[in-house]
N, C-alpha and C positions, 0 to 999 in steps of 0.2 A: 806804215802798213806792214812791213816785214817784221818789225818788232812785235806787233800785235799778234801776228800768226805764230811767231816763235813763243810768245807768252802763252797763247792758247794751247799749243802743242806741249809745252812744259807742264802746264796745269793738268792736262789730260793724262800725260805720262805718269805724273805723280799720283793722280787719283786712281788710275787703273793699276799701276804697279803696286801701290800701297794696299789696294784691295786684294790683289793676288797674294801679297805677303801675309796679310791677315788671314786669308783662307788657308794658306799653307801652315801658318802657326797654329791655327785652330785644330788641325788634324790630330794632334796629340792631346787635346783637351779632354777633361773628364766631366761628367754631368754637373759637378759642383763648381766648375770653372766658368768665368764670364764669356769665354769664346765658344762654349759648347753649342750655343744656338747657331753660331756661324758654321760650325762643323756639320750640324744636322741639316741646316739649310743647303750647304754645298752638296751633301749627299743626296738630298731630295732633288736638287737640280740635276745632278748627274744621272739619277734614276729616270727623271722625266725626259732627258735628252737621249737615253739609250733606246734605240728603235727595235733592235733584235730582241725577241721575246726570251730566248734562251740566255742571252747576255744579261737581260734585266733580272731573270731569276737567279743567275749566278751572283749578280751584284747584291740582290736582296739577301741571299744566303751569307755573303761576306759581311754585310752590314749587321745581320742578326748575330753572327759570331763575334763581331766587334762589340756589340752591346752586351753580350754575355761576358766577354772578357772585362769590360769596364765595370760591370756589376760585381764580378768576382774580385777584381782589384779593390773596389771600394769596400766590400765586405771584409777582405783580408786586412785592410787598413782600419777596420772598425768604424767606417763612415756609413752614414745612412744616405742612400740615394734619394735625391729630391723627388 
C-alpha cells in the first residue's frame, strides 16, 4: 500500500515538475520554435487568471511589447514570421 502511494506521488511530481520546466523553457522561444505554442498558452492562462482589470491591461501591454520584440528579432535575422 505504501509503495503504491509513493509511486503515485513520484509520478505526479515528475509530471507536474516536468510541465513547469517545459513552460519555463518555452518563455524564451520564438515564433518558429516548437515550444512557442506552450509560451502563448501559458501567457493566455496567466491573463485569464488575472482578476484585476488594471493588472490585466498591464500584462496585455507587456505581451504586446514582447510580440513586437520577437518580430523585430526575426526580421533582423532575416527570418519570416509564420
